[in-house]
C-alpha positions in Angstrom: 122.4 42.7 121.4 125.3 43.6 119.1 125.8 47.3 118.4 125.5 46.7 114.6 122.0 45.3 115.0 121.0 48.2 117.2 122.1 50.7 114.4 120.2 48.8 111.7 117.1 48.7 113.9 117.3 52.4 114.6 117.7 53.3 110.8 114.7 51.1 110.0 112.5 52.8 112.7 113.5 56.2 111.5 112.7 55.3 107.8 109.4 54.0 108.9 108.6 57.2 110.8 109.5 59.4 107.8 107.4 57.2 105.5 104.4 57.4 107.9 104.7 61.2 108.1 104.7 61.6 104.3 101.7 59.3 104.0 99.9 61.3 106.6 100.5 64.5 104.8 99.3 63.1 101.5 96.2 61.8 103.3 95.4 65.3 104.6 95.7 66.7 101.0 98.9 68.7 101.5 101.0 69.1 98.5 104.7 68.4 98.6 106.6 70.9 96.4 109.4 69.4 94.3 112.0 71.9 92.9 112.2 71.8 89.1 114.5 73.6 86.7 113.0 76.7 85.0 112.1 76.2 81.3 113.9 78.7 79.0 112.0 79.4 75.8 114.2 80.2 72.9 113.3 83.3 70.8 112.5 82.4 67.2 115.3 83.2 64.7 115.7 83.8 61.0 118.8 83.2 59.0 120.4 86.5 57.9 123.2 86.9 55.4 126.3 88.3 57.3 129.9 88.9 56.6 132.2 86.2 58.0 135.2 88.5 57.7 135.8 92.3 57.5 135.4 93.5 53.9 137.1 96.7 52.7 135.8 98.9 49.9 136.3 97.4 46.5 136.4 93.8 47.8 134.3 91.2 46.0 131.9 88.8 47.9 132.7 85.1 47.9 131.5 82.0 49.7 134.3 82.4 52.3 133.4 86.1 53.0 129.6 85.7 53.6 127.3 83.1 55.2 124.0 82.6 57.0 123.7 83.4 60.7 120.7 82.9 63.0 119.3 86.3 64.0 116.5 87.1 66.5 113.4 87.5 64.5 112.3 90.6 66.3 115.7 92.3 65.5 115.5 91.7 61.7 115.0 95.1 60.1 114.1 96.2 56.6 117.1 95.9 54.3 118.6 92.7 55.8 119.0 89.8 53.3 117.3 86.7 54.8 117.2 83.1 53.7 113.4 83.4 53.7 113.2 86.1 51.1 116.4 85.4 49.1 117.3 81.7 49.6 119.7 81.9 46.6 121.6 85.0 47.9 124.9 83.1 48.4 125.0 82.2 44.7 123.5 85.4 43.3 125.7 87.8 45.2 129.0 86.0 44.4 131.4 88.5 43.0 129.4 91.6 44.0 131.5 94.7 44.8 131.6 96.2 48.3 130.8 99.9 48.1 131.2 100.7 51.8 133.2 98.9 54.5 131.5 95.9 56.0 132.7 94.4 59.3 132.9 90.8 60.5 129.4 89.7 61.7 127.6 92.7 60.1 124.5 91.9 58.1 124.9 92.4 54.4 122.7 95.2 53.1 122.0 95.8 49.4 123.0 99.5 49.5 126.5 98.5 50.6 127.2 96.3 47.6 127.0 96.7 43.8 126.3 94.2 41.0 129.1 91.7 40.2 129.1 93.0 36.6 130.0 96.5 37.7 133.5 97.9 37.3 135.1 98.8 40.6 135.1 102.5 40.3 131.7 102.9 38.7 130.2 100.7 41.5 131.6 103.0 44.2 129.8 106.1 42.7 126.3 106.9 44.1 123.6 107.6 41.5 124.1 111.0 39.9 127.7 111.5 40.9 130.8 111.6 38.7 134.5 110.6 39.3 136.9 113.4 38.3 140.7 113.3 38.8 143.1 116.0 39.5 146.9 116.1 39.9 148.2 116.4 43.4 151.6 116.3 45.2 152.7 116.0 48.8 152.6 119.8 48.9 149.1 120.2 47.5 147.6 117.1 49.1 148.0 117.9 52.8 151.4 116.3 53.1 150.2 113.0 51.9 147.8 112.5 54.7 144.7 112.5 52.5 143.3 109.0 52.2 140.4 107.5 50.2 137.0 108.4 51.8 138.4 111.6 53.4 136.6 114.9 52.8 138.4 117.8 51.2 138.0 121.4 50.0 139.5 122.2 46.6 141.3 125.6 46.6 142.3 127.2 43.3 145.4 129.5 43.2 145.6 131.6 40.0 147.4 134.7 38.7 145.7 138.1 39.3 146.4 141.6 38.1 149.6 143.5 39.2 151.6 140.4 40.0 149.0 139.2 42.6 147.8 135.7 43.5 144.1 135.0 43.8 142.8 132.1 46.0 139.3 130.7 45.7 137.6 127.7 47.3 135.8 126.2 44.3 134.5 123.0 45.9 133.6 122.2 49.5 133.5 119.0 51.5 133.8 116.6 48.6 134.7 112.9 49.1 138.0 111.4 47.9 137.3 108.2 46.0 140.8 107.1 45.4 144.5 108.2 45.5 146.1 107.0 42.3 144.7 103.4 41.9 144.2 102.8 45.6 140.6 103.0 46.8 141.2 102.1 50.5 143.6 102.7 53.3 146.6 100.6 53.9 146.1 97.3 55.7 147.5 98.5 59.0 145.5 101.7 58.8 148.6 103.8 59.7 150.5 104.3 56.5 149.5 107.3 54.3 148.9 107.0 50.6 151.2 109.4 48.7 150.1 109.6 45.1 150.1 112.0 42.2 146.4 111.8 41.3 143.3 112.2 43.5 139.9 111.1 42.2 137.0 113.1 43.6 133.3 112.3 43.9 131.4 115.2 42.3 128.1 116.3 41.0 127.8 117.1 37.3 127.9 120.9 38.0 131.0 120.4 40.2 132.6 118.4 37.4 132.2 121.3 35.1 133.7 123.7 37.7 136.6 121.4 38.2 137.3 121.2 34.5 137.3 125.0 34.1 139.5 125.4 37.3 142.1 123.0 36.0 142.5 125.2 32.9 142.6 128.4 34.9 144.6 127.5 37.9 148.3 127.8 38.5 147.8 125.2 41.3 144.9 123.3 42.8 145.2 122.6 46.6 143.3 120.0 48.5 142.5 121.0 52.1 141.7 118.1 54.4 138.4 118.4 56.3 137.4 117.0 59.7 135.6 113.6 59.7 132.9 115.5 61.7 132.0 117.4 58.5 130.9 114.3 56.6 127.2 115.1 57.1 127.5 118.7 55.8 126.4 119.7 52.3 128.9 118.6 49.6 127.1 119.9 46.5 128.3 123.5 46.5 130.5 124.7 43.7 132.0 128.0 42.4 129.5 128.0 39.5 130.4 131.7 38.7 133.4 130.2 36.9 131.1 128.8 34.3 129.8 130.9 31.4 126.7 132.7 32.6 127.1 131.5 36.1 126.2 133.6 39.1 127.5 133.6 42.6 129.2 135.7 45.3 132.5 134.0 46.1 135.0 135.3 48.6 138.2 135.9 46.8 141.5 136.8 48.5 144.2 138.7 46.5 147.7 137.9 47.9 150.7 140.2 47.0 154.1 139.6 48.4 152.8 137.1 50.8 150.1 139.4 52.3 146.4 139.6 51.7 145.9 143.0 50.1 142.2 142.7 49.1 139.3 140.4 49.8 135.8 140.6 48.3 133.5 139.4 45.6 134.3 139.7 41.9 132.0 141.6 39.5 130.1 139.3 37.2 130.7 140.0 33.5 127.6 141.3 31.8 
């Protein structure tokens, strides 16, 4: 017999044996496991309005800057704008002003934007706050390193008795809204904004103190605060400068470059 026929016969016998074995197993009721791919269930999603590019303070929303993005339903929190609750958001929010920086892919929240009819500066002000400007220079503005959204103390330098200088911190930890007409840092984030006017975010009482200080002061100095101080109180003011005001400020009297007296002034009766 030829070798080829022997090989074919052997393969046929082997196949018949395997088929018989499988039939026997099925007859005995044994199950033959067949590997299958695991089924992956997709988590339900909701379309959330997100920024499609990074948006700085003062930018206006447009169709190119925002869009819908699928978001896991369990991760949608209160404040997100969804297609379910505001299907016309793309059209309604067109032109809205960005009040705080929004990053690419970040969900749009109502508290970070203002109505499209708002002016830029007024839309950046939180409710109850005022924008007050004061003159600055490189010397009085921390060498030009103060930028919009930084926190500063306002120090007043004025003439005292006997050829002395009096320094007082009249405002603490207030936010800088703008330097001249710039309401954001430079695009590369490295250049400083050197201007002649700083616009500060103040309460009504702080605005009054600032107005009085501008009339009394020989010079107003801005002292740059650490970014870590952003959560500290920013509503304190030297209200003793106002008529009828009370307070216990610390005043330093400087003569010939040396502090000669420090204490609290007497309140006029």
